[in-house]
C-alpha positions, 0 to 999 in steps of 0.5 A: 490417487494419494499423490493427486489428492496431496497435490490438490490439497497443496494447491488449495493451501497455496491459493488460500495463502495467496488470498490471505496476504493479497492486498485488497482494494475497495472502490466506491462512487458518490455524486453530488452538486458542484458549484464552480465560481468563474474567475473574473479574468475569464468571465468575458470568454465564458460568455459572461458566466459568473458561476457554473453548477452541475453534477459531479461524480467521484469514483475512488479505490484504494487499500482497505487498511493503513497506519496513522500518519502513513501515505496511502495511494488512491485511484480517482476517476471523476465524471465530467465537471460542470467547469467547462471551456468555451472551445477546444483547447489542445495541450492544456495542463491541469493539476487536480487537488481533491479535498476530503472530509473525514469521519470515524477514526479522525475528523481532520480534513485531508487535501492532496494534489495529484500530478499534472495532467496534459490533455486536449480539452474538448468544448464543454465540461472538463472530463479528466482521465483517471489519476492517482492521488497520494493522501496522508492518513492523519497522524492523530487518527485512532484505530478504527474506520476512517471514512472519506467524503469528497468536498472540493475539487480544485483544477489548476489550469494552464491553457489559452494563455491563462493560469488560474485555479478553478475551484468546485465545491461539492455538496450532497456527496457521501462516503466514497472510500473507507480505510481501517486505521491501524496503530501508528507505525503498523499496517496489516499487522506488521509492526515497525521498529520502535524503541519500546519493541523487542524486535523489528519485522523489517530487519529481524534485529532487535529494536531496543538497546540491551535486548538480544535475540538469544541468551544462555539457557534458552530453548534450542532453535528449531528453524530451517537453518538450525535443522541444516546445521544439525544434519551437517553435524550428524553427517560429519560425526558419522563420517568421522566414525566411518573413517575410524572404523576403516583405520581400525580394520586396516591396522588389524589386517596388518597385525595379522599379516605380521603374526603370520610372517 
């Protein structure tokens, strides 16, 4: 019973530690009205349309924390866009760029371009598959919550012999994702090496000239390596004492034999 209880407690502690250090991702969805002007050189094949409007949704998930100036990868899933094609287009190449308005820890807008997507387009609204988007948290962001609101989607389209940008400006969207910004160079409580710090969490070495990890008169180390070294020294001492005892006993036996003879 005692062993079973100990195993359960150990498993609970391990699970708690895993949950404590597991990265968390928050997902959010917002919808707004997209306004997409049709480039003049394709208006004729678009039936004379000069503007395309309609609802556009954004679903975004990503890490809950990030350092000012750091790159953060988001997962983005868009709903069908009012930007459309007049017929089926195989092998179209599209590169999305998403712009966000920021509030809270920064007010600097964020714009990021995703990798090119090759897909077969069906007649009607363009519906991209989910894609990854790497954004950079503004370097001047202060500690606190950074809210992201999508404001524009640009699709660089290479299809039907045309290469053109399709720009859709969003209105009525709300905050879709929030990131808690830590101090520059830190994330999740891990401090990076800097000239003013006394230690580096990435290498374990000191991070400033003239600062050492140990000094004369410091308290004894008690880490696992030190414990192993101490046990080795104790074992060596015991071994030497044992050898000494054997030698002394051997000499006494020899002396006794010589006396008897």
